PDB file of N, CA, C and O in Angstrom:
ATOM      1  N   MET A   1     -25.975 -36.637 -25.378  1.00  0.00           N
ATOM      2  CA  MET A   1     -24.854 -36.916 -26.149  1.00  0.00           C
ATOM      3  C   MET A   1     -23.889 -35.815 -26.095  1.00  0.00           C
ATOM      4  O   MET A   1     -24.217 -34.629 -26.066  1.00  0.00           O
ATOM      5  N   ARG A   2     -22.479 -36.331 -26.081  1.00  0.00           N
ATOM      6  CA  ARG A   2     -21.456 -35.477 -25.956  1.00  0.00           C
ATOM      7  C   ARG A   2     -21.376 -34.414 -27.048  1.00  0.00           C
ATOM      8  O   ARG A   2     -21.922 -34.533 -28.145  1.00  0.00           O
ATOM      9  N   VAL A   3     -20.654 -33.370 -26.660  1.00  0.00           N
ATOM     10  CA  VAL A   3     -20.796 -32.173 -27.746  1.00  0.00           C
ATOM     11  C   VAL A   3     -19.928 -32.366 -28.780  1.00  0.00           C
ATOM     12  O   VAL A   3     -20.225 -31.765 -29.813  1.00  0.00           O
ATOM     13  N   ASP A   4     -18.812 -33.117 -28.801  1.00  0.00           N
ATOM     14  CA  ASP A   4     -18.062 -33.561 -29.810  1.00  0.00           C
ATOM     15  C   ASP A   4     -18.718 -34.415 -30.774  1.00  0.00           C
ATOM     16  O   ASP A   4     -18.821 -34.134 -31.968  1.00  0.00           O
ATOM     17  N   LYS A   5     -19.153 -35.445 -30.236  1.00  0.00           N
ATOM     18  CA  LYS A   5     -20.002 -36.301 -30.937  1.00  0.00           C
ATOM     19  C   LYS A   5     -21.075 -35.785 -31.719  1.00  0.00           C
ATOM     20  O   LYS A   5     -21.274 -36.129 -32.884  1.00  0.00           O
ATOM     21  N   PHE A   6     -21.846 -34.870 -31.022  1.00  0.00           N
ATOM     22  CA  PHE A   6     -23.124 -34.305 -31.565  1.00  0.00           C
ATOM     23  C   PHE A   6     -22.578 -33.269 -32.765  1.00  0.00           C
ATOM     24  O   PHE A   6     -23.253 -33.232 -33.793  1.00  0.00           O
ATOM     25  N   LEU A   7     -21.571 -32.558 -32.691  1.00  0.00           N
ATOM     26  CA  LEU A   7     -21.158 -31.745 -33.754  1.00  0.00           C
ATOM     27  C   LEU A   7     -20.811 -32.513 -35.095  1.00  0.00           C
ATOM     28  O   LEU A   7     -20.969 -32.119 -36.251  1.00  0.00           O
ATOM     29  N   ASN A   8     -20.288 -33.728 -34.630  1.00  0.00           N
ATOM     30  CA  ASN A   8     -19.788 -34.608 -35.860  1.00  0.00           C
ATOM     31  C   ASN A   8     -21.241 -35.282 -36.471  1.00  0.00           C
ATOM     32  O   ASN A   8     -21.500 -35.279 -37.674  1.00  0.00           O
ATOM     33  N   VAL A   9     -21.983 -35.760 -35.605  1.00  0.00           N
ATOM     34  CA  VAL A   9     -23.167 -36.478 -36.172  1.00  0.00           C
ATOM     35  C   VAL A   9     -24.161 -35.500 -36.812  1.00  0.00           C
ATOM     36  O   VAL A   9     -24.932 -36.022 -37.617  1.00  0.00           O
ATOM     37  N   VAL A  10     -24.283 -34.261 -36.620  1.00  0.00           N
ATOM     38  CA  VAL A  10     -25.092 -33.519 -37.349  1.00  0.00           C
ATOM     39  C   VAL A  10     -24.369 -32.661 -38.376  1.00  0.00           C
ATOM     40  O   VAL A  10     -24.890 -31.633 -38.810  1.00  0.00           O
ATOM     41  N   ASN A  11     -23.291 -33.040 -38.725  1.00  0.00           N
ATOM     42  CA  ASN A  11     -22.623 -32.528 -39.859  1.00  0.00           C
ATOM     43  C   ASN A  11     -22.021 -31.135 -39.704  1.00  0.00           C
ATOM     44  O   ASN A  11     -21.707 -30.558 -40.745  1.00  0.00           O
ATOM     45  N   ILE A  12     -21.835 -30.567 -38.627  1.00  0.00           N
ATOM     46  CA  ILE A  12     -21.131 -29.300 -38.349  1.00  0.00           C
ATOM     47  C   ILE A  12     -19.487 -29.477 -38.764  1.00  0.00           C
ATOM     48  O   ILE A  12     -18.846 -28.785 -39.554  1.00  0.00           O
ATOM     49  N   THR A  13     -19.076 -30.522 -38.043  1.00  0.00           N
ATOM     50  CA  THR A  13     -17.622 -30.846 -38.237  1.00  0.00           C
ATOM     51  C   THR A  13     -17.524 -32.054 -39.021  1.00  0.00           C
ATOM     52  O   THR A  13     -18.433 -32.884 -39.022  1.00  0.00           O
ATOM     53  N   LYS A  14     -16.307 -32.209 -39.784  1.00  0.00           N
ATOM     54  CA  LYS A  14     -16.321 -33.372 -40.431  1.00  0.00           C
ATOM     55  C   LYS A  14     -15.913 -34.731 -39.699  1.00  0.00           C
ATOM     56  O   LYS A  14     -16.319 -35.862 -39.968  1.00  0.00           O
ATOM     57  N   ARG A  15     -15.012 -34.346 -38.712  1.00  0.00           N
ATOM     58  CA  ARG A  15     -14.580 -35.466 -37.951  1.00  0.00           C
ATOM     59  C   ARG A  15     -14.625 -35.208 -36.611  1.00  0.00           C
ATOM     60  O   ARG A  15     -14.434 -34.041 -36.271  1.00  0.00           O
ATOM     61  N   ARG A  16     -14.886 -36.234 -35.567  1.00  0.00           N
ATOM     62  CA  ARG A  16     -15.061 -36.085 -34.172  1.00  0.00           C
ATOM     63  C   ARG A  16     -13.662 -35.580 -33.547  1.00  0.00           C
ATOM     64  O   ARG A  16     -13.674 -34.981 -32.472  1.00  0.00           O
ATOM     65  N   ALA A  17     -12.616 -35.797 -34.142  1.00  0.00           N
ATOM     66  CA  ALA A  17     -11.287 -35.415 -33.593  1.00  0.00           C
ATOM     67  C   ALA A  17     -11.276 -33.832 -33.836  1.00  0.00           C
ATOM     68  O   ALA A  17     -10.800 -33.109 -32.961  1.00  0.00           O
ATOM     69  N   ILE A  18     -11.778 -33.305 -34.979  1.00  0.00           N
ATOM     70  CA  ILE A  18     -11.810 -32.030 -35.099  1.00  0.00           C
ATOM     71  C   ILE A  18     -12.508 -31.174 -34.041  1.00  0.00           C
ATOM     72  O   ILE A  18     -12.073 -30.093 -33.643  1.00  0.00           O
ATOM     73  N   SER A  19     -13.779 -31.839 -33.572  1.00  0.00           N
ATOM     74  CA  SER A  19     -14.558 -31.283 -32.535  1.00  0.00           C
ATOM     75  C   SER A  19     -13.827 -31.292 -31.173  1.00  0.00           C
ATOM     76  O   SER A  19     -13.852 -30.347 -30.385  1.00  0.00           O
ATOM     77  N   GLU A  20     -13.133 -32.532 -30.965  1.00  0.00           N
ATOM     78  CA  GLU A  20     -12.382 -32.465 -29.815  1.00  0.00           C
ATOM     79  C   GLU A  20     -11.449 -31.488 -29.467  1.00  0.00           C
ATOM     80  O   GLU A  20     -11.351 -30.922 -28.379  1.00  0.00           O
ATOM     81  N   ASP A  21     -10.655 -31.305 -30.636  1.00  0.00           N
ATOM     82  CA  ASP A  21      -9.559 -30.129 -30.673  1.00  0.00           C
ATOM     83  C   ASP A  21     -10.146 -28.879 -30.557  1.00  0.00           C
ATOM     84  O   ASP A  21      -9.462 -28.075 -29.923  1.00  0.00           O
ATOM     85  N   MET A  22     -11.233 -28.462 -30.989  1.00  0.00           N
ATOM     86  CA  MET A  22     -11.948 -27.423 -30.928  1.00  0.00           C
ATOM     87  C   MET A  22     -12.262 -27.047 -29.358  1.00  0.00           C
ATOM     88  O   MET A  22     -12.012 -25.980 -28.797  1.00  0.00           O
ATOM     89  N   CYS A  23     -12.782 -28.034 -28.893  1.00  0.00           N
ATOM     90  CA  CYS A  23     -13.135 -28.100 -27.465  1.00  0.00           C
ATOM     91  C   CYS A  23     -12.009 -27.732 -26.616  1.00  0.00           C
ATOM     92  O   CYS A  23     -12.128 -26.820 -25.798  1.00  0.00           O
ATOM     93  N   LYS A  24     -10.823 -28.444 -26.772  1.00  0.00           N
ATOM     94  CA  LYS A  24      -9.585 -28.350 -26.074  1.00  0.00           C
ATOM     95  C   LYS A  24      -9.117 -26.899 -26.143  1.00  0.00           C
ATOM     96  O   LYS A  24      -8.656 -26.374 -25.129  1.00  0.00           O
ATOM     97  N   SER A  25      -9.224 -26.160 -27.402  1.00  0.00           N
ATOM     98  CA  SER A  25      -8.814 -24.914 -27.518  1.00  0.00           C
ATOM     99  C   SER A  25      -9.604 -23.674 -27.222  1.00  0.00           C
ATOM    100  O   SER A  25      -9.261 -22.514 -27.452  1.00  0.00           O
ATOM    101  N   GLY A  26     -10.907 -24.172 -26.580  1.00  0.00           N
ATOM    102  CA  GLY A  26     -11.629 -23.190 -26.194  1.00  0.00           C
ATOM    103  C   GLY A  26     -12.560 -22.469 -27.174  1.00  0.00           C
ATOM    104  O   GLY A  26     -13.201 -21.475 -26.834  1.00  0.00           O
ATOM    105  N   VAL A  27     -12.615 -23.011 -28.425  1.00  0.00           N
ATOM    106  CA  VAL A  27     -13.462 -22.493 -29.436  1.00  0.00           C
ATOM    107  C   VAL A  27     -14.943 -22.656 -29.332  1.00  0.00           C
ATOM    108  O   VAL A  27     -15.634 -21.756 -29.811  1.00  0.00           O
ATOM    109  N   ILE A  28     -15.539 -23.706 -28.756  1.00  0.00           N
ATOM    110  CA  ILE A  28     -16.814 -24.144 -28.604  1.00  0.00           C
ATOM    111  C   ILE A  28     -17.391 -23.681 -27.233  1.00  0.00           C
ATOM    112  O   ILE A  28     -16.825 -24.009 -26.190  1.00  0.00           O
ATOM    113  N   LYS A  29     -18.384 -23.009 -27.235  1.00  0.00           N
ATOM    114  CA  LYS A  29     -18.998 -22.584 -26.035  1.00  0.00           C
ATOM    115  C   LYS A  29     -20.525 -23.066 -25.894  1.00  0.00           C
ATOM    116  O   LYS A  29     -21.264 -22.890 -26.863  1.00  0.00           O
ATOM    117  N   ILE A  30     -20.995 -23.629 -24.804  1.00  0.00           N
ATOM    118  CA  ILE A  30     -22.464 -23.991 -24.862  1.00  0.00           C
ATOM    119  C   ILE A  30     -23.006 -22.998 -23.825  1.00  0.00           C
ATOM    120  O   ILE A  30     -22.476 -22.908 -22.718  1.00  0.00           O
ATOM    121  N   ASN A  31     -23.992 -22.301 -24.159  1.00  0.00           N
ATOM    122  CA  ASN A  31     -24.668 -21.407 -23.223  1.00  0.00           C
ATOM    123  C   ASN A  31     -23.793 -20.371 -22.632  1.00  0.00           C
ATOM    124  O   ASN A  31     -23.944 -20.027 -21.460  1.00  0.00           O
ATOM    125  N   ASP A  32     -22.883 -19.862 -23.397  1.00  0.00           N
ATOM    126  CA  ASP A  32     -21.930 -18.819 -23.129  1.00  0.00           C
ATOM    127  C   ASP A  32     -20.799 -19.367 -22.132  1.00  0.00           C
ATOM    128  O   ASP A  32     -20.120 -18.524 -21.546  1.00  0.00           O
ATOM    129  N   LYS A  33     -20.577 -20.609 -21.923  1.00  0.00           N
ATOM    130  CA  LYS A  33     -19.613 -21.254 -21.190  1.00  0.00           C
ATOM    131  C   LYS A  33     -18.683 -22.166 -22.030  1.00  0.00           C
ATOM    132  O   LYS A  33     -19.164 -23.061 -22.726  1.00  0.00           O
ATOM    133  N   VAL A  34     -17.308 -21.930 -21.960  1.00  0.00           N
ATOM    134  CA  VAL A  34     -16.514 -22.916 -22.602  1.00  0.00           C
ATOM    135  C   VAL A  34     -16.817 -24.445 -22.200  1.00  0.00           C
ATOM    136  O   VAL A  34     -16.986 -24.844 -21.048  1.00  0.00           O
ATOM    137  N   ALA A  35     -16.851 -25.211 -23.352  1.00  0.00           N
ATOM    138  CA  ALA A  35     -17.271 -26.559 -23.125  1.00  0.00           C
ATOM    139  C   ALA A  35     -16.093 -27.493 -23.145  1.00  0.00           C
ATOM    140  O   ALA A  35     -15.167 -27.274 -23.926  1.00  0.00           O
ATOM    141  N   LYS A  36     -16.082 -28.294 -22.511  1.00  0.00           N
ATOM    142  CA  LYS A  36     -15.084 -29.641 -22.620  1.00  0.00           C
ATOM    143  C   LYS A  36     -15.868 -30.518 -23.771  1.00  0.00           C
ATOM    144  O   LYS A  36     -17.037 -30.245 -24.045  1.00  0.00           O
ATOM    145  N   ALA A  37     -15.236 -31.475 -24.362  1.00  0.00           N
ATOM    146  CA  ALA A  37     -15.632 -32.412 -25.327  1.00  0.00           C
ATOM    147  C   ALA A  37     -16.611 -33.448 -24.704  1.00  0.00           C
ATOM    148  O   ALA A  37     -17.449 -34.052 -25.374  1.00  0.00           O
ATOM    149  N   SER A  38     -16.436 -33.599 -23.379  1.00  0.00           N
ATOM    150  CA  SER A  38     -17.497 -34.519 -22.773  1.00  0.00           C
ATOM    151  C   SER A  38     -18.660 -33.814 -22.259  1.00  0.00           C
ATOM    152  O   SER A  38     -19.485 -34.477 -21.630  1.00  0.00           O
ATOM    153  N   LYS A  39     -18.856 -32.521 -22.438  1.00  0.00           N
ATOM    154  CA  LYS A  39     -20.070 -31.832 -22.042  1.00  0.00           C
ATOM    155  C   LYS A  39     -21.305 -32.471 -22.726  1.00  0.00           C
ATOM    156  O   LYS A  39     -21.288 -32.612 -23.949  1.00  0.00           O
ATOM    157  N   GLU A  40     -22.361 -32.857 -22.005  1.00  0.00           N
ATOM    158  CA  GLU A  40     -23.688 -33.318 -22.591  1.00  0.00           C
ATOM    159  C   GLU A  40     -24.387 -32.044 -23.222  1.00  0.00           C
ATOM    160  O   GLU A  40     -24.404 -30.931 -22.697  1.00  0.00           O
ATOM    161  N   VAL A  41     -24.958 -32.388 -24.429  1.00  0.00           N
ATOM    162  CA  VAL A  41     -25.855 -31.352 -25.080  1.00  0.00           C
ATOM    163  C   VAL A  41     -27.339 -31.847 -24.947  1.00  0.00           C
ATOM    164  O   VAL A  41     -27.780 -32.972 -25.183  1.00  0.00           O
ATOM    165  N   LYS A  42     -28.021 -30.687 -24.494  1.00  0.00           N
ATOM    166  CA  LYS A  42     -29.492 -30.893 -24.207  1.00  0.00           C
ATOM    167  C   LYS A  42     -30.446 -30.175 -25.258  1.00  0.00           C
ATOM    168  O   LYS A  42     -30.025 -29.295 -26.009  1.00  0.00           O
ATOM    169  N   ILE A  43     -31.516 -30.536 -25.255  1.00  0.00           N
ATOM    170  CA  ILE A  43     -32.457 -29.750 -26.283  1.00  0.00           C
ATOM    171  C   ILE A  43     -32.587 -28.363 -25.922  1.00  0.00           C
ATOM    172  O   ILE A  43     -32.982 -28.140 -24.778  1.00  0.00           O
ATOM    173  N   GLY A  44     -32.336 -27.398 -26.663  1.00  0.00           N
ATOM    174  CA  GLY A  44     -32.614 -25.938 -26.048  1.00  0.00           C
ATOM    175  C   GLY A  44     -31.232 -25.424 -26.026  1.00  0.00           C
ATOM    176  O   GLY A  44     -31.185 -24.197 -26.121  1.00  0.00           O
ATOM    177  N   ASP A  45     -30.195 -25.965 -25.935  1.00  0.00           N
ATOM    178  CA  ASP A  45     -28.946 -25.432 -25.715  1.00  0.00           C
ATOM    179  C   ASP A  45     -28.290 -24.566 -26.964  1.00  0.00           C
ATOM    180  O   ASP A  45     -28.499 -24.958 -28.112  1.00  0.00           O
ATOM    181  N   ILE A  46     -27.609 -23.554 -26.756  1.00  0.00           N
ATOM    182  CA  ILE A  46     -27.035 -22.687 -27.842  1.00  0.00           C
ATOM    183  C   ILE A  46     -25.599 -22.816 -27.888  1.00  0.00           C
ATOM    184  O   ILE A  46     -24.862 -22.384 -27.001  1.00  0.00           O
ATOM    185  N   ILE A  47     -25.152 -23.497 -29.073  1.00  0.00           N
ATOM    186  CA  ILE A  47     -23.748 -24.009 -29.213  1.00  0.00           C
ATOM    187  C   ILE A  47     -23.052 -22.644 -30.035  1.00  0.00           C
ATOM    188  O   ILE A  47     -23.644 -22.126 -30.981  1.00  0.00           O
ATOM    189  N   SER A  48     -21.981 -22.239 -29.637  1.00  0.00           N
ATOM    190  CA  SER A  48     -21.353 -21.223 -30.341  1.00  0.00           C
ATOM    191  C   SER A  48     -20.043 -21.695 -30.682  1.00  0.00           C
ATOM    192  O   SER A  48     -19.377 -22.343 -29.874  1.00  0.00           O
ATOM    193  N   LEU A  49     -19.601 -21.384 -31.930  1.00  0.00           N
ATOM    194  CA  LEU A  49     -18.434 -21.919 -32.378  1.00  0.00           C
ATOM    195  C   LEU A  49     -17.615 -20.443 -32.804  1.00  0.00           C
ATOM    196  O   LEU A  49     -18.058 -19.662 -33.646  1.00  0.00           O
ATOM    197  N   HIS A  50     -16.451 -20.256 -32.111  1.00  0.00           N
ATOM    198  CA  HIS A  50     -15.789 -19.050 -32.289  1.00  0.00           C
ATOM    199  C   HIS A  50     -14.665 -19.188 -33.228  1.00  0.00           C
ATOM    200  O   HIS A  50     -13.649 -19.774 -32.856  1.00  0.00           O
ATOM    201  N   PHE A  51     -14.764 -18.683 -34.455  1.00  0.00           N
ATOM    202  CA  PHE A  51     -13.738 -18.802 -35.311  1.00  0.00           C
ATOM    203  C   PHE A  51     -12.985 -17.410 -35.424  1.00  0.00           C
ATOM    204  O   PHE A  51     -13.385 -16.399 -34.846  1.00  0.00           O
ATOM    205  N   MET A  52     -11.977 -17.452 -36.140  1.00  0.00           N
ATOM    206  CA  MET A  52     -11.005 -16.132 -35.946  1.00  0.00           C
ATOM    207  C   MET A  52     -11.764 -14.816 -36.300  1.00  0.00           C
ATOM    208  O   MET A  52     -11.631 -13.855 -35.542  1.00  0.00           O
ATOM    209  N   GLN A  53     -12.643 -14.706 -37.536  1.00  0.00           N
ATOM    210  CA  GLN A  53     -13.218 -13.595 -37.908  1.00  0.00           C
ATOM    211  C   GLN A  53     -14.760 -13.587 -37.632  1.00  0.00           C
ATOM    212  O   GLN A  53     -15.404 -12.565 -37.871  1.00  0.00           O
ATOM    213  N   TYR A  54     -15.307 -14.610 -37.177  1.00  0.00           N
ATOM    214  CA  TYR A  54     -16.815 -14.581 -36.910  1.00  0.00           C
ATOM    215  C   TYR A  54     -17.046 -15.771 -35.849  1.00  0.00           C
ATOM    216  O   TYR A  54     -16.243 -16.668 -35.592  1.00  0.00           O
ATOM    217  N   THR A  55     -18.408 -15.564 -35.254  1.00  0.00           N
ATOM    218  CA  THR A  55     -18.891 -16.567 -34.434  1.00  0.00           C
ATOM    219  C   THR A  55     -20.184 -16.964 -35.180  1.00  0.00           C
ATOM    220  O   THR A  55     -20.964 -16.253 -35.815  1.00  0.00           O
ATOM    221  N   GLN A  56     -20.203 -18.318 -34.927  1.00  0.00           N
ATOM    222  CA  GLN A  56     -21.426 -19.182 -35.562  1.00  0.00           C
ATOM    223  C   GLN A  56     -22.163 -19.729 -34.418  1.00  0.00           C
ATOM    224  O   GLN A  56     -21.502 -20.292 -33.545  1.00  0.00           O
ATOM    225  N   GLU A  57     -23.561 -19.637 -34.283  1.00  0.00           N
ATOM    226  CA  GLU A  57     -24.222 -20.093 -33.320  1.00  0.00           C
ATOM    227  C   GLU A  57     -25.443 -21.046 -33.728  1.00  0.00           C
ATOM    228  O   GLU A  57     -26.139 -20.705 -34.685  1.00  0.00           O
ATOM    229  N   TYR A  58     -25.724 -22.217 -33.042  1.00  0.00           N
ATOM    230  CA  TYR A  58     -26.632 -23.058 -33.378  1.00  0.00           C
ATOM    231  C   TYR A  58     -27.521 -23.442 -32.209  1.00  0.00           C
ATOM    232  O   TYR A  58     -26.958 -23.519 -31.117  1.00  0.00           O
ATOM    233  N   LYS A  59     -28.630 -23.657 -32.259  1.00  0.00           N
ATOM    234  CA  LYS A  59     -29.637 -23.970 -31.189  1.00  0.00           C
ATOM    235  C   LYS A  59     -29.973 -25.410 -31.514  1.00  0.00           C
ATOM    236  O   LYS A  59     -30.215 -25.798 -32.657  1.00  0.00           O
ATOM    237  N   VAL A  60     -29.973 -26.213 -30.384  1.00  0.00           N
ATOM    238  CA  VAL A  60     -30.134 -27.784 -30.463  1.00  0.00           C
ATOM    239  C   VAL A  60     -31.666 -27.876 -30.415  1.00  0.00           C
ATOM    240  O   VAL A  60     -32.326 -27.530 -29.435  1.00  0.00           O
ATOM    241  N   LEU A  61     -32.188 -28.382 -31.573  1.00  0.00           N
ATOM    242  CA  LEU A  61     -33.581 -28.699 -31.447  1.00  0.00           C
ATOM    243  C   LEU A  61     -34.009 -30.148 -31.350  1.00  0.00           C
ATOM    244  O   LEU A  61     -35.214 -30.392 -31.297  1.00  0.00           O
ATOM    245  N   ALA A  62     -33.065 -31.193 -31.322  1.00  0.00           N
ATOM    246  CA  ALA A  62     -33.305 -32.659 -31.005  1.00  0.00           C
ATOM    247  C   ALA A  62     -31.823 -33.282 -31.067  1.00  0.00           C
ATOM    248  O   ALA A  62     -30.826 -32.823 -31.624  1.00  0.00           O
ATOM    249  N   ILE A  63     -31.974 -34.413 -30.360  1.00  0.00           N
ATOM    250  CA  ILE A  63     -30.865 -35.260 -30.288  1.00  0.00           C
ATOM    251  C   ILE A  63     -30.828 -36.321 -31.255  1.00  0.00           C
ATOM    252  O   ILE A  63     -31.818 -37.052 -31.254  1.00  0.00           O
ATOM    253  N   PRO A  64     -29.885 -36.585 -32.108  1.00  0.00           N
ATOM    254  CA  PRO A  64     -30.159 -37.743 -33.077  1.00  0.00           C
ATOM    255  C   PRO A  64     -29.946 -38.985 -32.306  1.00  0.00           C
ATOM    256  O   PRO A  64     -29.199 -39.053 -31.330  1.00  0.00           O
ATOM    257  N   SER A  65     -30.682 -40.029 -32.820  1.00  0.00           N
ATOM    258  CA  SER A  65     -30.373 -41.333 -32.078  1.00  0.00           C
ATOM    259  C   SER A  65     -29.724 -42.369 -33.054  1.00  0.00           C
ATOM    260  O   SER A  65     -29.720 -43.562 -32.751  1.00  0.00           O
ATOM    261  N   THR A  66     -29.190 -41.935 -34.191  1.00  0.00           N
ATOM    262  CA  THR A  66     -28.429 -42.813 -34.991  1.00  0.00           C
ATOM    263  C   THR A  66     -26.962 -42.174 -35.019  1.00  0.00           C
ATOM    264  O   THR A  66     -26.751 -41.075 -34.507  1.00  0.00           O
ATOM    265  N   LYS A  67     -25.938 -42.939 -35.661  1.00  0.00           N
ATOM    266  CA  LYS A  67     -24.551 -42.585 -35.729  1.00  0.00           C
ATOM    267  C   LYS A  67     -24.288 -41.413 -36.697  1.00  0.00           C
ATOM    268  O   LYS A  67     -23.347 -40.636 -36.535  1.00  0.00           O
ATOM    269  N   SER A  68     -25.177 -41.328 -37.717  1.00  0.00           N
ATOM    270  CA  SER A  68     -24.924 -40.196 -38.662  1.00  0.00           C
ATOM    271  C   SER A  68     -26.365 -39.847 -39.267  1.00  0.00           C
ATOM    272  O   SER A  68     -27.233 -40.721 -39.272  1.00  0.00           O
ATOM    273  N   ILE A  69     -26.592 -38.697 -39.728  1.00  0.00           N
ATOM    274  CA  ILE A  69     -27.706 -38.321 -40.242  1.00  0.00           C
ATOM    275  C   ILE A  69     -27.420 -37.685 -41.782  1.00  0.00           C
ATOM    276  O   ILE A  69     -26.327 -37.159 -41.995  1.00  0.00           O
ATOM    277  N   PRO A  70     -28.369 -37.747 -42.771  1.00  0.00           N
ATOM    278  CA  PRO A  70     -28.164 -37.137 -44.141  1.00  0.00           C
ATOM    279  C   PRO A  70     -28.019 -35.729 -43.853  1.00  0.00           C
ATOM    280  O   PRO A  70     -28.580 -35.209 -42.889  1.00  0.00           O
ATOM    281  N   LYS A  71     -27.282 -35.099 -44.660  1.00  0.00           N
ATOM    282  CA  LYS A  71     -26.936 -33.498 -44.543  1.00  0.00           C
ATOM    283  C   LYS A  71     -28.194 -32.822 -44.737  1.00  0.00           C
ATOM    284  O   LYS A  71     -28.351 -31.754 -44.146  1.00  0.00           O
ATOM    285  N   ASN A  72     -29.117 -33.271 -45.473  1.00  0.00           N
ATOM    286  CA  ASN A  72     -30.395 -32.522 -45.869  1.00  0.00           C
ATOM    287  C   ASN A  72     -31.260 -32.480 -44.761  1.00  0.00           C
ATOM    288  O   ASN A  72     -32.182 -31.665 -44.796  1.00  0.00           O
ATOM    289  N   THR A  73     -31.098 -33.367 -43.579  1.00  0.00           N
ATOM    290  CA  THR A  73     -32.003 -33.357 -42.507  1.00  0.00           C
ATOM    291  C   THR A  73     -31.359 -32.724 -41.251  1.00  0.00           C
ATOM    292  O   THR A  73     -31.880 -32.926 -40.154  1.00  0.00           O
ATOM    293  N   GLN A  74     -30.254 -31.971 -41.367  1.00  0.00           N
ATOM    294  CA  GLN A  74     -29.571 -31.209 -40.447  1.00  0.00           C
ATOM    295  C   GLN A  74     -30.552 -30.142 -39.725  1.00  0.00           C
ATOM    296  O   GLN A  74     -30.519 -29.977 -38.505  1.00  0.00           O
ATOM    297  N   ASN A  75     -31.363 -29.486 -40.516  1.00  0.00           N
ATOM    298  CA  ASN A  75     -32.196 -28.626 -39.923  1.00  0.00           C
ATOM    299  C   ASN A  75     -33.281 -29.025 -38.945  1.00  0.00           C
ATOM    300  O   ASN A  75     -33.873 -28.183 -38.270  1.00  0.00           O
ATOM    301  N   GLN A  76     -33.539 -30.349 -38.878  1.00  0.00           N
ATOM    302  CA  GLN A  76     -34.223 -30.948 -37.824  1.00  0.00           C
ATOM    303  C   GLN A  76     -33.596 -31.077 -36.375  1.00  0.00           C
ATOM    304  O   GLN A  76     -34.234 -31.278 -35.341  1.00  0.00           O
ATOM    305  N   TYR A  77     -32.119 -30.911 -36.505  1.00  0.00           N
ATOM    306  CA  TYR A  77     -31.696 -31.173 -35.212  1.00  0.00           C
ATOM    307  C   TYR A  77     -30.881 -29.845 -34.676  1.00  0.00           C
ATOM    308  O   TYR A  77     -30.595 -29.618 -33.501  1.00  0.00           O
ATOM    309  N   VAL A  78     -30.622 -29.146 -35.645  1.00  0.00           N
ATOM    310  CA  VAL A  78     -29.915 -27.665 -35.349  1.00  0.00           C
ATOM    311  C   VAL A  78     -30.591 -26.530 -36.039  1.00  0.00           C
ATOM    312  O   VAL A  78     -31.061 -26.664 -37.169  1.00  0.00           O
ATOM    313  N   GLU A  79     -30.641 -25.506 -35.427  1.00  0.00           N
ATOM    314  CA  GLU A  79     -31.199 -24.267 -36.141  1.00  0.00           C
ATOM    315  C   GLU A  79     -29.926 -23.179 -36.064  1.00  0.00           C
ATOM    316  O   GLU A  79     -29.379 -22.931 -34.989  1.00  0.00           O
ATOM    317  N   LYS A  80     -29.548 -22.608 -37.227  1.00  0.00           N
ATOM    318  CA  LYS A  80     -28.486 -21.676 -37.471  1.00  0.00           C
ATOM    319  C   LYS A  80     -29.053 -20.514 -36.917  1.00  0.00           C
ATOM    320  O   LYS A  80     -30.162 -20.163 -37.319  1.00  0.00           O
ATOM    321  N   LEU A  81     -28.334 -19.719 -35.865  1.00  0.00           N
ATOM    322  CA  LEU A  81     -28.932 -18.605 -35.351  1.00  0.00           C
ATOM    323  C   LEU A  81     -27.956 -17.354 -36.156  1.00  0.00           C
ATOM    324  O   LEU A  81     -28.187 -16.163 -35.949  1.00  0.00           O
TER     325      LEU A  81
END
């Protein structure tokens, strides 16, 4: 699954367009490498979001098979580091 779509499906970003813009501006890294929006996410990858004042990291635990998941099941797909 593409990183921009993954962030949207697991409710890290509100819209996929926001994820795409974050990728274009170099805010999102996968395993310490700047990621394009089309980069495929695999189980075990570490996704880093670099905001102005802090960095948030997530570990991919599973890839969702549906278009959206309930917010309360987010911890089945990503682990906040």
